[in-house]
C-alpha positions as CSV (number, residue, x, y, z in Angstrom):
1,M,-51.3,45.3,-172.5
2,D,-52.4,47.9,-174.9
3,P,-55.2,46.8,-177.2
4,E,-53.9,48.6,-180.0
5,L,-50.4,47.1,-179.6
6,N,-52.0,43.5,-179.6
7,K,-54.0,44.3,-182.7
8,Y,-50.7,45.6,-184.5
9,I,-48.8,42.6,-183.5
10,L,-51.7,40.1,-184.6
11,M,-52.2,42.0,-187.9
12,N,-48.5,42.3,-188.8
13,E,-47.5,38.7,-187.6
14,A,-45.1,38.0,-190.4
15,K,-43.4,41.4,-190.6
16,G,-42.1,41.9,-187.3
17,L,-42.2,39.7,-184.3
18,V,-41.7,36.1,-185.1
19,P,-43.4,33.9,-182.7
20,G,-41.5,30.9,-181.6
21,Y,-41.0,28.0,-179.0
22,P,-37.6,26.9,-177.4
23,Q,-35.7,24.3,-179.4
24,S,-36.5,21.7,-176.8
25,M,-40.2,22.2,-177.3
26,L,-39.8,22.0,-181.1
27,D,-37.9,18.7,-180.8
28,I,-40.6,17.2,-178.9
29,L,-43.5,18.7,-181.2
30,G,-41.5,18.0,-184.5
31,K,-40.3,20.7,-187.2
32,C,-43.8,20.8,-189.0
33,N,-46.3,21.9,-186.2
34,I,-48.1,25.0,-186.0
35,A,-45.7,26.5,-183.5
36,A,-42.5,25.9,-185.9
37,V,-43.9,27.1,-189.0
38,H,-44.3,30.7,-190.0
39,G,-45.9,33.0,-192.9
40,S,-48.2,31.5,-195.3
41,T,-47.8,27.9,-194.1
42,H,-48.7,29.0,-190.5
43,K,-51.7,30.8,-191.7
44,Y,-53.0,27.8,-193.8
45,M,-52.3,25.4,-190.9
46,R,-54.1,27.9,-188.6
47,G,-56.9,28.3,-190.8
48,A,-57.4,24.4,-191.1
49,L,-57.5,24.1,-187.4
50,L,-60.0,26.8,-186.9
51,S,-62.3,25.2,-189.4
52,L,-62.2,22.1,-187.4
53,I,-62.6,24.0,-184.2
54,S,-64.9,26.9,-184.6
55,P,-65.9,29.3,-181.8
56,T,-69.5,27.8,-182.1
57,M,-68.4,24.2,-181.9
58,I,-66.2,25.1,-178.8
59,R,-69.3,26.9,-177.2
60,E,-71.8,24.0,-178.0
61,Q,-69.8,20.8,-177.6
62,L,-66.2,21.2,-176.2
63,L,-67.1,23.4,-173.1
64,P,-70.0,21.6,-171.8
65,T,-68.1,18.2,-172.1
66,I,-65.1,19.9,-170.2
67,D,-67.4,21.1,-167.7
68,V,-69.0,18.0,-166.9
69,F,-65.5,16.2,-166.7
70,M,-64.1,18.9,-164.3
71,R,-67.2,18.8,-162.0
72,T,-66.9,14.9,-161.9
73,H,-63.3,15.1,-161.2
74,L,-63.5,17.6,-158.6
75,S,-66.4,16.1,-156.8
76,N,-64.3,13.5,-154.9
77,W,-61.9,16.2,-153.5
78,D,-64.2,17.0,-150.6
79,N,-62.4,17.1,-147.3
80,K,-59.2,15.7,-148.6
81,V,-55.5,17.3,-148.6
82,I,-54.4,17.3,-152.3
83,D,-51.2,18.1,-154.3
84,I,-52.7,20.7,-156.4
85,Q,-49.7,20.5,-158.9
86,Q,-50.1,16.7,-159.3
87,K,-53.9,16.8,-159.7
88,T,-53.7,19.6,-162.2
89,K,-51.4,17.4,-164.4
90,E,-53.6,14.4,-163.8
91,M,-56.7,16.5,-164.9
92,A,-55.0,17.8,-168.1
93,L,-54.0,14.3,-169.1
94,L,-57.5,12.9,-168.4
95,S,-59.3,15.8,-170.0
96,S,-57.0,15.4,-173.3
97,L,-57.7,11.7,-173.3
98,K,-61.3,12.2,-172.9
99,Q,-61.6,14.7,-175.7
100,I,-59.3,12.3,-178.1
101,A,-60.5,9.0,-177.0
102,G,-64.2,10.0,-176.4
103,S,-64.5,8.0,-173.1
104,D,-63.0,7.6,-169.5
105,S,-60.4,4.5,-169.9
106,S,-58.5,4.4,-166.9
107,S,-56.3,1.6,-168.4
108,I,-55.2,4.0,-171.0
109,S,-54.8,6.8,-168.8
110,Q,-52.7,4.9,-166.0
111,A,-50.2,3.9,-169.0
112,F,-49.8,7.3,-170.6
113,M,-49.6,9.1,-167.1
114,P,-45.8,8.5,-166.5
115,E,-44.9,9.6,-170.1
116,F,-47.2,12.6,-170.0
117,F,-45.5,13.9,-166.6
118,K,-42.2,13.4,-168.5
119,L,-43.2,15.4,-171.2
120,V,-44.9,18.2,-168.9
121,L,-41.7,18.1,-167.0
122,G,-39.5,18.6,-170.1
123,T,-41.4,21.4,-171.6
124,L,-42.3,23.5,-168.6
125,S,-39.2,23.4,-166.8
126,L,-36.7,25.0,-169.5
127,P,-33.6,26.7,-168.4
128,I,-34.0,30.4,-168.8
129,D,-31.5,33.1,-168.3
130,L,-33.7,36.0,-166.5
131,P,-32.0,39.4,-166.5
132,A,-32.6,39.4,-162.8
133,Q,-30.2,36.3,-162.3
134,I,-27.6,38.1,-164.3
135,I,-27.9,41.2,-161.9
136,V,-27.6,38.8,-158.9
137,A,-24.5,37.1,-160.3
138,D,-22.9,40.5,-161.3
139,S,-23.6,41.8,-157.7
140,R,-22.0,38.8,-156.2
141,Q,-18.8,39.1,-158.6
142,E,-18.7,42.9,-157.5
143,E,-18.9,41.8,-153.8
144,Y,-16.2,39.2,-154.4
145,C,-13.9,41.7,-156.3
146,E,-14.3,44.1,-153.3
147,H,-13.3,41.5,-150.9
148,V,-10.3,40.4,-152.9
149,E,-9.1,44.0,-153.4
150,T,-9.6,44.7,-149.6
151,T,-7.7,41.6,-148.8
152,N,-4.8,42.5,-151.1
153,R,-4.6,46.0,-149.8
154,R,-4.4,44.4,-146.2
155,T,-1.8,41.9,-147.5
156,K,0.4,44.4,-148.9
157,S,0.1,46.6,-145.7
158,I,1.3,43.8,-143.8
159,E,4.4,43.0,-146.1
160,R,5.4,46.3,-146.0
161,N,5.1,46.7,-142.3
162,P,5.4,43.6,-140.4
163,P,3.8,43.1,-137.1
164,G,6.3,44.4,-134.1
165,R,7.6,47.0,-136.4
166,A,6.5,50.8,-135.9
167,W,4.6,52.0,-138.9
168,L,4.9,55.8,-139.6
169,P,3.5,57.5,-142.4
170,D,5.7,59.1,-145.0
171,E,4.6,62.5,-143.7
172,K,5.9,62.1,-140.3
């Protein structure tokens, strides 16, 4: 994407494009979360979050912790066939719990895992109407209409000229 367009969008956040999430996501997160608010409230919440998690803090504390966790988690995958989607969901949950709880507690993670997977399934598998779906549906509808039209012409032709009766065009 064009860097100037990105800058324009970010600088004029409240004037033009209003970011948002689908209603199902807002129902899960609640009405007063950073994704649901706009304007000055959004800027206030964003500033509060950024003051808690500064780039320096991320670089010095968060990234090394995540790196150690990921290396530990990936170390036991050698010579195994894994379901990458399942393992990715597990890693997201375990990494989040490690950051929140501060320790590897397998009992907590096992209790939260089914609920977390339901949350992921509910938020990431949203029904989205893509333009391609409409085009495919339209082309199928056109094919169906052409088929019906052809069938109707054949039926009318047979009704006018039943089998066994010679058919001559009007010109003859």
